[in-house]
N, C-alpha and C positions, 0 to 999 in steps of 0.2 A: 566562402563569404556568407555571413549570417544575413538572412533575409526574414521579413515578416512571415512569409508563408511557411518556411521550414522551421521557424522557431515556435510559432503559436499553435500549429496544427499537429495533433497526434492522431494517427489513424486508429490506434488502439487507445481507448479512453481509460484503460487501466482498471485496477480493482476498486479504487475509490469511485470512479465514474460508474462502474457496474453496480456498486453498492447503492448509490443515489438513484440509479435507474430502477433497481429492484424495489427500493422504498416507494417510489412513485407507483409502481404496479400494485404493490401491497396496499397502499392507501386507497386505490381505486376499489380493490376487492373488499376492503373494510367498509368503505362508505356506500357501496352499492345498496345494501339493505338498511342503511342508517341515516344518511344525510345527503340532501340535494346540494347544500352549500359545500360540504366536504368534497363531493364529486367535482364541483366546479373548480375549487381550489386545486385539487389533485391534477386535473387536466391541464391547468395553467402551469403547474409545477413540471409536469411531463414535457409540455411544450418548451418551457425554459431550458430544461435539460437537453432536449433535442437540438436547441440552438447553440448551447454553450459547451456541451460535452466535447472534449478534444482540444479546447483552448488551453495552451500551456502558459499560464500567466507568470509563472516563475521565469520562464525564458523571456517573456515580454519585459518583466521588471529588470532583468539582467541587461537587456538591450539598451534601455533608456536610463540606467542607474546614474550615469554621469551628467545627464542633462539637467538644467534648472527645473525646479519643482513644477512651475506652470507648464513648461514644455513637456515635462515628463508625464504629467496627467493627460494633456491633450494627445500626446503620442500614444499612450496606453488606450485611450478611447478610440482613436483612429484605427489602431491595429486590431483592437477587439472587435470593432464593427466589421473590419475587413475579414477577420476570422469567422465571425458569425455568418457573413455573406458566403464565405467559402463553405461553411457547414451546410447552409441552406442549399447551395447549388449541388454539393456532393451528395447529400442525403436525398434531395429531391430527385436527383438523377437515378439513385438507387431505386427509389419508389417508382419512377417512370419505367424502369426496366423490369419491374415486377408485375406481370399481367394480372395475377390474382388480386393484388392490391389496387390496381387501377380499376378493375371491374367492381371491387367493393366500393370504391369512392364514386363510381358512376351513379350509385343510388342517390348520393348527395347532389351530384351534378344535375341529375334529372330534375331536382327541385328548382335549380337555377334556370333550366330550360323552361320550366313551367311558368316562369315570370312573364314570358311572352304572352300568355293567355290570361294574365292576372290584371284585375282592376283594383283590388284591395291590397295595396303594397304594404300597408302597416301590418296587416295580418301575415302577409307573405314573409316579411323580414323577421317577424317574431318566430314563424315556423322554421325559417332557415337557421335562426340562432339556436333553437332547441335541438335541431338535428346536426349541429356541429360535430358531435362525436363520430358521426358517419364519415366525416372528412379527416378528423384529427387522428383517431386511433390507427386506421390503415396506413396513413402516411408515416406516422412515428414508429410504429412497431415493425413495419416492413423494412425500414431503413436502419434499424438497430440490431444489435447482435441477439441471436437466440439465447435463451437461458440454459443453464445446465439443469440436470434433473432435480437437484436439491432446491435450487432457486425457483424452479417451476412449481414444485410441490409446495414450497413455502407460500407462494401467492394463493394457491388454491386452499391451503389450510387456514390462512388468515381469513379468506372469504368464508369458509365453513364456520370458523369460530365466530365471525361477525353475525352470520345468520343464526347461530346458536344463541348468542347474546340477545338478539331480537326476540327469539322465541321464549327465552327465559322471562323477559319483561312482559311479554304477552301472556305467559302462563300465570304470572303473579296477578295480573288483571283478571284473568279467568278464575283463579281460585278465590279471589276477593269478590267476584261477581261485579266488578267495577266497570261494567260496559252495558250499553243498550243494544248494540249490534256487534256481531262477531268481527266485523271489519275493524272495530276499534282495538282488537287484540294485536293488530299491526301498529306498533307505536309510532314509528317514524315515517314510513312511506306507505303507499298503497298496498293493501293486503294481497292484491293480485300479483304485484311484482314480488312481494315477499314469498308468495306461494311458488312462483317460478324459481326463485333462488333456493327454496327448500327442496323442490323437486330435483334441481340440478345437483344440489349437495348430496342428496340420497344416492344418486348414480355415480358421483365422484367417489363417495365412500365405498360403494359396492365394488367399484373398479379397484380401489386400493386394497380392499379386503382380499381380492382374488389375485391381484398382480404384484403386490408388494410383500416382501419377506418380513412382515411385522412379527413382533413377539406375541405370545398368547395374550398377554395383558393388553397390548395395543389393539389386537384384533377384537378383544372383548369390548374395548372402548368404541371401536368403529361400529360394532354391531349395536351397542346401546344407542349410539348417535343416530343410526339408521332407524331404529324403532322409535326413538324420540321424534324424529322429523316426520315419520309416517303418522304418528299421533297428532302432531301439529297440523298437518294437512287436513286431518279429519275434523279437529275442533275449529279450524278456520272455515270449514264448509266449502273448501275450494273444489268446486265440481270439475273445473278444467284441470286442476292439479291431479285429482284422482283419476280422471280419464287418461291423462298423459302417462301416469305411472302404470295404469292397467295396460295401455297400448304398448308401452315400451317392454313391459314384462312379457307380453305375448310375442312381440317381435324378437326379443332376445332368446326366448324359449324356442321359437321356431328356427332361429339361426343355429342354436345349439343342436337341435334335432337333425338338421341337414348337415352339420359339420361333423358330428361325432360318428365314429366308426363302431362304437360299442353298442351292440344290439340291445343289451339290457338297459343301458343308460338311455338309449333312444326311446324304448318302450315306456320307461318310467317318466321321461320328459313329456311324452304324448299324453299319458295319464294325467300328469300334473297340469298340462295345458288345457285339457278338456275340462278337468275339475274346476280350474280357475275361471274358464269361460262360463261354465255353468253357474258358478257363484256370482260372477259379474252380471249375468242377466237375471238370475233367479231372485237375488236379494232385492233389487229395485222393484221387480214384479210383485214380490211378497209385500213390500212396504206399501205400494200403491193399492194392492188388493185389500190389505188390512185397513188402509185409510178410507177406502170407499165402501167397506162392508161393516156396518154397525151390527151390534147384537139385535136380534129380533125383539121388538117392543110390543107388548099388549097394553094399550093405553088404559083399558078398563081395570087392569090389575095394579096400576100406579096410584100413589097417593094423590089425592085431589086438592089438598089444602096444605099450606105451610104450617109450621108450629105456631105462628101468630094468627092463624085462621084465615089467611088470604088464599084465594083460589090460584091454582097453577094453570098455566097455558102450556099445551103440548103441540108445538108446531114443527113437524118433521119435513115440511116443504120449503118454506121461505128461508129458514135459517140454515138449511143444508146440513152437510156432514163434514166433520173435521176430526182427523185422527181416530177414525172408527167410532165416533160418537155423534148422535144427533145433538146439534147445538141448541135446538129449540125445546128440549125437554126440561121439565121442572122450572119453568120460567114464571116468576112473579115480578113483573116489571117495576111497579111502583115501590114495592117493598125492597127490592134489590137496590133501586136508586136512592131511596131514603137511607138505607144502611150504608151505602157508599158515601153519600154526602156527609154522614156523621163521622167518617174516618178520613176523608180527603178534602183538601182545599180546592181541588179541581172538580167542581160540581157537575153533576149530570141531572138534568131535569126533564129531558124528553128522550124518546127512543132514538132519535137521530142526532142527539147531541154528540160533540167530540168525546170520545172515550167510551161511549155506550157499547159499540161493537167489540172494542178491546176488552171491556169488562166481561161481557157475556162469553166471549171466546176463551178468555183466560180462566174463568171459572170452569168452563167445560174441559179445558186441558188438564185441570187438576181434579176432574171428576167430582166437582162440587155443584150443588144446586144453585140456581140463580135466584136466591132469596136472601133474607137477612142472615140466616144461619150460614149459608155459603160464604157471604162476605165476611162474617165474623171469623171464619177459619183462615182467611188470607193473612199472611205475615206482613210485617212492615215493609219487607223487601218486595213482596208481591204488590203491595199498594204502590210503591215507588215505580216498579216495573210498568204497571198499568198506566200510571200518570205519565210515563215517558213514551207511551204508545206501543208497548210490547203487548202483543195479543195472545201469546201462548207461553205457558210456563216452560216448555221444553226449549224455547229459543234461547233462554239464558242458562237453564240448568243442564240441559242435555244437547249441546251443539254437536253436530256430526252429520254424517251422510244421510241418516234417517230423517233428521230434522230438516236438512236441506231439501230433500225430496218432498217433505210435508209442505214446506214453504212454496215450492214450485206448484204443488197441487192446489194450494189455496189461490195462488196467482192465476193458475189455469182456469179455475172456476170463475173468477172475476172476469178474466179476459174473454172466456167463452160466453158469459152472460151479457157483458156490456162493452166488449172490446176496449176496456180500460186497462192499459198496461202500466199506469203510473205506480211507481214504487217497486215494480218487479223487474229485476235485472234481466231475467230470461225473456220475458215478453216485451220489454222495452227494446231488446235487441231485435225482436221480430219486426218492430216498427222501424228500427234503424235500417235493417236490411231492405225493407220495402222502399224506404226513402232513397237508399243508395242505388238500388236497381233502377228506380225511376229517373234519378239524376243521370246515371250512366246511359240510360236509353236516350236521353236528350243530348248527351255529349259523348257519343260512343268511341270516337277515334282518339282524340288527344285530351279529353276531359275538360274541366273547368279552370284549370291552372292552379298554381301553388297557393295563391292567396284567397281564392274565392270559394273554398270548401264550406266555410261556416255560413257564408251568404247563401250558397246553394241549398243547404239543409234548412236554413231559416225560411227561405222562400217556399220550399216545398211544404213545410209544416203549416205555413200561413195559407198557401193556395189550397191545400187539401182539408183545411180546418181540422187539423189533427187534435185528438183528445189528449195528447201528451201535454202536461203542464210545462210552462216555460223552463222550470228548473230541471226538467227531464228531457229536453229537446237537444240531444247530443248528436254527434257524428256517427259514423258507421259502426264503431266497436268491432270492426273486422278489418285487419290491416290490408288484406287483398282488395276488398271493396274500396277502402280509403284511397289506395293507390289508383284504382280504376276510376274513381270519382275525380281525382286530381289530374291524372295523366292519360286516362282513357285505356283502351285495350292495348295500345302500343306500349304505354308505360307499364302496364301490368305484366306483359310478356317479358319486357326487359328486366323488371324487378325479379321475376321468377328465375330468369337466367342468372342474374347476379347472385341470388341466394344459392343456387345449385352449382355455379361454376367452380368455386374453390375445390370441392370434392371431385368434380368431373375432370378438372384440368391437371390435378396433381394427386397421385395415389398416396403420397405421404399424408395427405389431409383426410384420407379415409380411415382414420383411427377412431377408436371407441369414443373418446371424450368429445371430439369435434362433432362426430355424427350424432351422438346423444344430445349435445347442446342444440344443434340445428333442428333435430327432431322436436325437441321441447319447444323451441322458438316458433317453428313453422306450424305446429299444432295450436299453440297459444294464439297465433295470429288469426285464427278462425273466429275467435271470440273476443279479441282485443285488438285495438289499433295501437300496437306496442310501440311503434316509432313516433307516436304523437305526443309522448310525455317524456320528460327529462330522464327519469329513472329507467323507463322502458327502453328508450333509444340508447342510453349509455350501457345498459346491461347487454343489449344485443351487439352493439358496435364493439365494446371492449372484448368480450369473449370470442366474438367472431374473428377478431384480429389476433388476440392473445393465443388462441388455440391453433392458429395457423402459423404465425410468424415468430412467436416467442417459444414455442414448444421445441425442445431438443429432440433429436432423432432417437436418442436412447432413453426416452421418457419411460419406457417399459423395461423393467429389469428382466422379465421373462420373455425375451424377444422371440418372435416366431420366425420360421424360415422365410416367409415372405418379407418380413421387416429386415432380416439379414441381407436378402437380395437387394432390397432398396439401398442399404448402406453401400453395397458393392457397386451398384449402378450410379449412385450419386455420392462420390467420395468428397465433394466440396462442401457438403453440409455436415460438418462435424461439430462436436461440442467445442467451442472456441476456448474453453477453460480447462479442458482435459489435459492439455500439454503442460 
């Protein structure tokens, strides 16, 4: 006898259903570096598939074909809702029997528990809404079929191509010099999130280069992409991105050294590792040394007057040193300001007017004198840069690790002199850490609750009369501290457990891609509160689930002996599409 249950439900949602599911995953990968709105739509799309996949509507239509139209429509609706409810129960039951998925979701549940200690529910519900990916992705992906190798690779390649597209747009802005800050080179979303996507793409490509039997042409494409992404990290001045790449290279080299049995290969690897570490430490040291070491100056041997006959001031103390030059050399204040005012609508009439410091520093960075002649040698682009508050020629023309270190040194000088961290991402973080530790000290065990984080920081800044301007008074910028502020030491310990549990609980998850991704995420969380923004939390939640639940066992064509052993030990996790 035909019943609703056996007609509308299909345990295997078939090739069509698999195709729609794959499209949903690909859309997430595409939108991660490009669109917040696209991510939201894609998640709703996946949720709809999760509810509907398996409903055999043709069978439903056949059941009620002979009934009147109104009854037919109502019957279809009723049976469809019954089928959806059956889907929910079945798949939620699958989720509940998956310990790894449950632990992943516990991070989201922790935010609900934090409502007990919350007074600002408006902020709390906004926070819970932003963090929905922590709930959605583990439930959906853990209760759906794993992908086969081609499908899995397709998702990652679409993600890589999307990241590449974003970097192309950023490069166009870079070549046109159409930016004030390198952050603007990330066109759609935060440059920090894009940097993390770039770093992950680099190591995915490296993995494919080694573990896939690509043609020579395809291998060349992969190598070019890796080099391209490395360059992008440099021009974005992503300090954390560079540190993550360096740390991972060291870790992978050490892993190879301990695993290889070839003595010559081991020695060569050790030499490479030592050389890499030397470069890693020596280059920043050289940049800092050159920055703080100007050429010796004998004031008596310098020109005393400008070409217009005005006297120079030589101040090697108050103006300091920048990029290996004394900023206060060849300074003719009034002549310089008059020449500037003749070229720019943004007037400077006093030493401490807006733009004065930027003008002096910019001229110094181009090795020009601070007089009419120096101003005359500025290009129209230079004038526009200074008007926009850019204080160093290299910030626009030569972005990279050296320029990033220079910016940090300038900020360090200001912070050391006046404890003013405004505008410096590095030293603002110092203030955020101080604030976080003090708040944790006041609420050590269970924190301030889900919704009271913003109020806790605002109160701290007010009570301590912080020098941070209102526009710079942010939260921790450290995910571990953010968790500790909200949920105390107890919450932090559980959070760390939830991060590490998938790899500890199941050796199938100790694969290259998952471990690399988690390494990237956990390092980035020291400098960013990754889970506090839509893009950040989606990036983490998606790949944290995708690399565990959607990854096929035979993802690696060159399977190792240990992987083969896993296949034999766990025969139930086979590629469902191989048969």
